[in-house]
TORVOFI-631010 format. One record per residue: residue in one letter; chain; x, y, z negated of N, C-alpha, C in turn. Coordinates in steps of 0.02 Angstrom, whole numbers. Each point is the difference from the previous one (the first is absolute). Layout:
# TORVOFI-631010
aa: A	ch: A	nu: X	nv: Y	nw: Z	cau: X	cav: Y	caw: Z	cu: X	cv: Y	cw: Z
...
***
This chain:
# TORVOFI-631010
aa: X	ch: A	nu: -566	nv: -79	nw: -593	cau: -30	cav: -55	caw: -37	cu: 18	cv: -68	cw: 31
aa: X	ch: A	nu: 11	nv: -49	nw: -41	cau: 14	cav: -69	caw: 22	cu: 61	cv: -4	cw: 45
aa: X	ch: A	nu: 53	nv: 36	nw: -16	cau: 58	cav: 2	caw: 44	cu: 65	cv: -22	cw: -34
aa: X	ch: A	nu: -3	nv: -37	nw: -54	cau: 61	cav: -18	caw: -36	cu: 48	cv: -40	cw: 44
aa: X	ch: A	nu: -24	nv: -52	nw: 32	cau: 43	cav: -41	caw: 42	cu: 26	cv: 40	cw: 59
aa: X	ch: A	nu: -43	nv: 40	nw: 30	cau: 20	cav: 41	caw: 58	cu: 55	cv: 49	cw: -21
aa: X	ch: A	nu: -10	nv: 34	nw: -56	cau: 49	cav: 49	caw: -23	cu: 67	cv: -33	cw: -17
aa: X	ch: A	nu: -3	nv: -57	nw: -31	cau: 62	cav: -36	caw: -16	cu: 37	cv: -21	cw: 63
aa: X	ch: A	nu: -38	nv: -20	nw: 50	cau: 31	cav: -20	caw: 64	cu: 33	cv: 59	cw: 34
aa: X	ch: A	nu: -33	nv: 58	nw: -1	cau: 29	cav: 60	caw: 30	cu: 65	cv: 19	cw: -36
aa: X	ch: A	nu: 1	nv: -3	nw: -66	cau: 60	cav: 16	caw: -38	cu: 56	cv: -50	cw: 16
aa: X	ch: A	nu: -18	nv: -63	nw: 5	cau: 50	cav: -51	caw: 16	cu: 27	cv: 10	cw: 70
aa: X	ch: A	nu: -41	nv: 21	nw: 46	cau: 23	cav: 13	caw: 69	cu: 55	cv: 52	cw: -1
aa: X	ch: A	nu: -9	nv: 54	nw: -36	cau: 51	cav: 53	caw: -4	cu: 64	cv: -28	cw: -30
aa: X	ch: A	nu: -6	nv: -40	nw: -51	cau: 58	cav: -29	caw: -33	cu: 36	cv: -49	cw: 47
aa: X	ch: A	nu: -36	nv: -40	nw: 36	cau: 30	cav: -48	caw: 47	cu: 38	cv: 35	cw: 56
aa: X	ch: A	nu: -26	nv: 56	nw: 23	cau: 35	cav: 39	caw: 52	cu: 69	cv: 19	cw: -25
aa: X	ch: A	nu: 4	nv: 26	nw: -61	cau: 65	cav: 21	caw: -28	cu: 46	cv: -61	cw: -10
aa: X	ch: A	nu: -27	nv: -54	nw: -26	cau: 41	cav: -60	caw: -11	cu: 27	cv: -28	cw: 65
aa: X	ch: A	nu: -44	nv: -6	nw: 50	cau: 22	cav: -27	caw: 64	cu: 51	cv: 46	cw: 33
aa: X	ch: A	nu: -9	nv: 65	nw: -6	cau: 49	cav: 47	caw: 28	cu: 69	cv: -11	cw: -33
aa: X	ch: A	nu: 0	nv: -9	nw: -66	cau: 63	cav: -11	caw: -35	cu: 32	cv: -67	cw: 20
aa: X	ch: A	nu: -41	nv: -51	nw: 8	cau: 25	cav: -66	caw: 18	cu: 26	cv: -5	cw: 71
aa: X	ch: A	nu: -34	nv: 34	nw: 46	cau: 14	cav: -10	caw: 71	cu: 43	cv: 55	cw: 31
aa: X	ch: A	nu: 11	nv: 54	nw: -37	cau: 38	cav: 56	caw: 26	cu: 70	cv: -19	cw: 23
aa: X	ch: A	nu: 33	nv: -44	nw: -37	cau: 68	cav: -20	caw: 18	cu: 3	cv: -36	cw: 67
aa: X	ch: A	nu: -57	nv: -23	nw: 23	cau: -4	cav: -33	caw: 66	cu: -23	cv: 48	cw: 54
aa: X	ch: A	nu: -7	nv: 63	nw: -17	cau: -22	cav: 50	caw: 48	cu: -75	cv: 0	cw: 13
aa: X	ch: A	nu: -37	nv: -33	nw: -43	cau: -72	cav: -5	caw: 8	cu: -33	cv: 53	cw: -44
aa: X	ch: A	nu: -41	nv: 41	nw: 32	cau: -37	cav: 52	caw: -36	cu: -69	cv: -27	cw: -19
aa: X	ch: A	nu: -23	nv: 18	nw: -59	cau: -67	cav: -19	caw: -23	cu: -35	cv: 62	cw: -26
aa: X	ch: A	nu: -56	nv: 16	nw: 30	cau: -41	cav: 56	caw: -21	cu: -73	cv: -24	cw: -2
aa: X	ch: A	nu: -41	nv: 36	nw: -36	cau: -70	cav: -19	caw: -4	cu: -46	cv: 58	cw: 14
aa: X	ch: A	nu: -59	nv: -15	nw: 22	cau: -52	cav: 50	caw: 12	cu: -60	cv: -20	cw: -43
aa: X	ch: A	nu: -24	nv: 47	nw: -39	cau: -54	cav: -13	caw: -46	cu: -59	cv: 47	cw: 15
aa: X	ch: A	nu: -46	nv: -22	nw: 42	cau: -58	cav: 43	caw: 16	cu: -54	cv: -5	cw: -53
aa: X	ch: A	nu: -39	nv: 53	nw: -5	cau: -61	cav: -3	caw: -40	cu: -53	cv: -35	cw: 43
aa: X	ch: A	nu: -60	nv: -4	nw: -23	cau: -53	cav: -35	caw: 36	cu: -10	cv: 29	cw: 70
aa: X	ch: A	nu: 15	nv: -40	nw: 50	cau: -11	cav: 19	caw: 70	cu: -67	cv: -30	cw: 19
aa: X	ch: A	nu: -52	nv: 40	nw: -3	cau: -68	cav: -25	caw: 9	cu: -17	cv: -6	cw: 74
aa: X	ch: A	nu: 7	nv: 54	nw: 36	cau: -18	cav: -1	caw: 72	cu: 57	cv: -28	cw: 41
aa: X	ch: A	nu: -17	nv: -45	nw: 45	cau: 50	cav: -29	caw: 46	cu: 42	cv: -54	cw: -30
aa: X	ch: A	nu: -20	nv: -26	nw: -58	cau: 38	cav: -52	caw: -34	cu: -45	cv: -59	cw: -14
aa: X	ch: A	nu: 27	nv: -59	nw: 6	cau: -39	cav: -61	caw: -12	cu: -9	cv: -15	cw: -74
aa: X	ch: A	nu: 37	nv: 34	nw: -44	cau: -3	cav: -18	caw: -71	cu: -69	cv: 11	cw: -30
aa: X	ch: A	nu: -37	nv: 48	nw: 27	cau: -66	cav: 14	caw: -28	cu: -55	cv: -40	cw: 34
aa: X	ch: A	nu: 18	nv: -45	nw: 44	cau: -49	cav: -42	caw: 34	cu: -19	cv: -59	cw: -45
aa: X	ch: A	nu: -47	nv: -38	nw: 21	cau: -18	cav: -61	caw: -36	cu: -32	cv: 12	cw: -68
aa: X	ch: A	nu: -30	nv: 57	nw: -10	cau: -34	cav: 13	caw: -62	cu: 41	cv: 35	cw: -53
aa: X	ch: A	nu: 66	nv: 4	nw: 10	cau: 42	cav: 31	caw: -51	cu: -15	cv: 74	cw: -6
aa: X	ch: A	nu: -12	nv: 34	nw: 56	cau: -17	cav: 71	caw: -1	cu: -64	cv: 13	cw: -39
aa: X	ch: A	nu: -50	nv: -42	nw: 11	cau: -63	cav: 7	caw: -36	cu: 10	cv: -11	cw: -75
aa: X	ch: A	nu: 42	nv: -47	nw: -18	cau: 14	cav: -12	caw: -71	cu: 34	cv: 60	cw: -31
aa: X	ch: A	nu: 50	nv: 28	nw: 34	cau: 35	cav: 59	caw: -26	cu: -47	cv: 58	cw: -7
aa: X	ch: A	nu: -42	nv: 10	nw: 51	cau: -48	cav: 55	caw: -2	cu: -47	cv: -7	cw: -59
aa: X	ch: A	nu: -23	nv: -61	nw: -13	cau: -45	cav: -13	caw: -56	cu: 34	cv: 15	cw: -67
aa: X	ch: A	nu: 63	nv: -20	nw: -6	cau: 37	cav: 14	caw: -61	cu: 5	cv: 74	cw: -14
aa: X	ch: A	nu: 10	nv: 39	nw: 53	cau: 7	cav: 73	caw: -8	cu: -66	cv: 37	cw: 4
aa: X	ch: A	nu: -54	nv: -36	nw: 16	cau: -66	cav: 32	caw: 3	cu: -9	cv: 46	cw: 59
aa: X	ch: A	nu: 30	nv: -17	nw: 57	cau: -8	cav: 41	caw: 61	cu: -25	cv: -45	cw: 56
aa: X	ch: A	nu: -26	nv: 31	nw: 52	cau: -21	cav: -38	caw: 59	cu: 63	cv: -24	cw: 36
aa: X	ch: A	nu: -5	nv: -60	nw: 30	cau: 58	cav: -28	caw: 34	cu: 26	cv: 47	cw: 55
aa: X	ch: A	nu: -45	nv: 33	nw: 35	cau: 20	cav: 45	caw: 54	cu: 38	cv: 61	cw: -26
aa: X	ch: A	nu: -6	nv: 14	nw: -64	cau: 32	cav: 59	caw: -31	cu: 64	cv: -19	cw: -38
aa: X	ch: A	nu: 20	nv: -63	nw: 4	cau: 56	cav: -24	caw: -39	cu: 65	cv: 37	cw: 18
aa: X	ch: A	nu: 12	nv: 11	nw: 64	cau: 60	cav: 36	caw: 21	cu: 2	cv: 70	cw: -28
aa: X	ch: A	nu: -57	nv: 34	nw: 2	cau: -5	cav: 68	caw: -28	cu: 12	cv: -2	cw: -76
aa: X	ch: A	nu: -28	nv: -51	nw: -33	cau: 10	cav: -7	caw: -72	cu: 74	cv: -8	cw: -16
aa: X	ch: A	nu: 34	nv: -44	nw: 37	cau: 71	cav: -10	caw: -11	cu: 38	cv: 64	cw: 11
aa: X	ch: A	nu: -18	nv: 39	nw: 52	cau: 34	cav: 63	caw: 15	cu: -6	cv: 49	cw: -58
aa: X	ch: A	nu: -57	nv: 1	nw: -33	cau: -11	cav: 48	caw: -55	cu: 42	cv: -16	cw: -61
aa: X	ch: A	nu: 27	nv: -61	nw: -5	cau: 43	cav: -19	caw: -56	cu: 70	cv: 27	cw: 9
aa: X	ch: A	nu: 17	nv: 22	nw: 60	cau: 69	cav: 19	caw: 15	cu: 13	cv: 74	cw: -11
aa: X	ch: A	nu: 62	nv: 18	nw: -8	cau: 19	cav: 70	caw: -7	cu: -15	cv: 39	cw: 64
aa: X	ch: A	nu: 14	nv: -31	nw: 57	cau: -10	cav: 35	caw: 64	cu: -71	cv: -3	cw: 26
aa: X	ch: A	nu: -43	nv: -40	nw: -33	cau: -70	cav: -8	caw: 21	cu: -5	cv: -24	cw: 72
aa: X	ch: A	nu: 43	nv: -47	nw: 18	cau: 1	cav: -27	caw: 68	cu: -8	cv: -75	cw: -1
aa: X	ch: A	nu: -34	nv: -26	nw: 49	cau: -7	cav: -72	caw: 8	cu: 62	cv: -29	cw: 34
aa: X	ch: A	nu: 24	nv: -56	nw: -24	cau: 57	cav: -34	caw: 30	cu: -25	cv: -44	cw: 56
aa: X	ch: A	nu: 28	nv: 9	nw: 59	cau: -19	cav: -38	caw: 60	cu: 56	cv: -46	cw: 22
aa: X	ch: A	nu: -15	nv: -51	nw: 40	cau: 53	cav: -46	caw: 22	cu: 59	cv: 35	cw: 33
aa: X	ch: A	nu: -13	nv: 53	nw: 38	cau: 56	cav: 34	caw: 33	cu: 47	cv: 34	cw: -49
aa: X	ch: A	nu: -24	nv: 19	nw: -59	cau: 44	cav: 30	caw: -50	cu: 48	cv: -53	cw: -27
aa: X	ch: A	nu: -25	nv: -60	nw: -10	cau: 43	cav: -55	caw: -23	cu: 50	cv: -18	cw: 55
aa: X	ch: A	nu: -23	nv: -3	nw: 62	cau: 44	cav: -16	caw: 56	cu: 55	cv: 53	cw: 7
aa: X	ch: A	nu: -16	nv: 63	nw: -11	cau: 51	cav: 53	caw: 4	cu: 54	cv: -10	cw: -53
aa: X	ch: A	nu: -19	nv: -21	nw: -59	cau: 50	cav: -12	caw: -53	cu: 45	cv: -59	cw: 19
aa: X	ch: A	nu: -29	nv: -53	nw: 27	cau: 40	cav: -58	caw: 21	cu: 47	cv: 21	cw: 56
aa: X	ch: A	nu: -25	nv: 39	nw: 47	cau: 42	cav: 23	caw: 56	cu: 58	cv: 42	cw: -27
aa: X	ch: A	nu: -14	nv: 45	nw: -47	cau: 53	cav: 42	caw: -28	cu: 54	cv: -42	cw: -34
aa: X	ch: A	nu: -21	nv: -51	nw: -36	cau: 48	cav: -43	caw: -35	cu: 41	cv: -44	cw: 46
aa: X	ch: A	nu: -29	nv: -19	nw: 56	cau: 35	cav: -46	caw: 46	cu: 34	cv: 36	cw: 58
aa: X	ch: A	nu: -15	nv: 64	nw: 8	cau: 30	cav: 39	caw: 55	cu: 71	cv: 19	cw: -16
aa: X	ch: A	nu: 30	nv: 38	nw: 43	cau: 70	cav: 18	caw: -5	cu: 17	cv: 50	cw: -54
aa: X	ch: A	nu: -48	nv: 39	nw: -23	cau: 14	cav: 54	caw: -48	cu: 15	cv: -24	cw: -71
aa: X	ch: A	nu: -25	nv: -57	nw: -19	cau: 9	cav: -24	caw: -69	cu: 40	cv: -65	cw: -4
aa: X	ch: A	nu: 49	nv: -7	nw: 43	cau: 39	cav: -62	caw: 2	cu: 44	cv: -9	cw: -62
aa: X	ch: A	nu: 9	nv: 51	nw: -40	cau: 39	cav: -6	caw: -61	cu: -44	cv: -1	cw: -62
aa: X	ch: A	nu: -63	nv: -17	nw: 9	cau: -47	cav: -2	caw: -55	cu: -18	cv: -72	cw: -16
aa: X	ch: A	nu: 6	nv: -17	nw: -63	cau: -21	cav: -66	caw: -23	cu: -23	cv: 5	cw: -73
aa: X	ch: A	nu: -45	nv: -45	nw: -18	cau: -27	cav: 1	caw: -68	cu: -54	cv: 53	cw: -11
aa: X	ch: A	nu: -23	nv: 29	nw: 54	cau: -50	cav: 53	caw: -5	cu: -70	cv: -29	cw: 4
aa: X	ch: A	nu: -43	nv: 23	nw: -43	cau: -70	cav: -22	caw: 0	cu: -41	cv: 62	cw: 15
aa: X	ch: A	nu: -30	nv: 3	nw: 59	cau: -34	cav: 60	caw: 25	cu: -75	cv: -6	cw: -12
aa: X	ch: A	nu: -27	nv: 44	nw: -43	cau: -73	cav: 1	caw: -7	cu: -32	cv: 37	cw: 58
aa: X	ch: A	nu: -48	nv: -30	nw: 31	cau: -40	cav: 33	caw: 53	cu: -70	cv: 4	cw: -29
aa: X	ch: A	nu: -10	nv: 48	nw: -45	cau: -61	cav: 0	caw: -40	cu: -31	cv: 69	cw: -9
aa: X	ch: A	nu: 25	nv: 50	nw: 36	cau: -26	cav: 69	caw: -6	cu: 5	cv: 26	cw: -71
aa: X	ch: A	nu: 45	nv: -30	nw: -39	cau: 11	cav: 23	caw: -68	cu: -43	cv: -33	cw: -53
aa: X	ch: A	nu: -29	nv: -58	nw: 15	cau: -43	cav: -32	caw: -49	cu: 39	cv: -23	cw: -62
aa: X	ch: A	nu: 60	nv: -26	nw: 9	cau: 39	cav: -23	caw: -57	cu: 17	cv: 59	cw: -46
aa: X	ch: A	nu: 20	nv: 55	nw: 30	cau: 16	cav: 60	caw: -39	cu: -63	cv: 29	cw: -32
aa: X	ch: A	nu: -57	nv: -7	nw: 32	cau: -62	cav: 28	caw: -26	cu: -19	cv: -33	cw: -67
aa: X	ch: A	nu: 17	nv: -63	nw: -9	cau: -17	cav: -34	caw: -62	cu: 42	cv: 24	cw: -59
aa: X	ch: A	nu: 53	nv: 38	nw: 14	cau: 41	cav: 27	caw: -54	cu: -31	cv: 62	cw: -32
aa: X	ch: A	nu: -50	nv: 29	nw: 34	cau: -31	cav: 61	caw: -26	cu: -43	cv: -14	cw: -59
***
């Protein structure tokens, strides 16, 4: 609910990754993106009242917001800061040096879950 601007921004982010990869590839610059789902615990994004607002929209207690987000996913797992960091490390490490234009969801399958 109330996520039109947020959803449009997420879609644009994926598109910009591909466009920048195409534009900058000839200069040897790789561009990849990481798209996490709501990282509730250990993240500042839910501070300052935003977590309480999201919890109210979904009708859950703020302390249960991470669990609520996990239940929306295919894997039924909460996304934590270290999961996002692992994706960034994988993209910037030596194993994926020939990868560009990739948009990596770190969401425990939430995007795919909405297709059901």
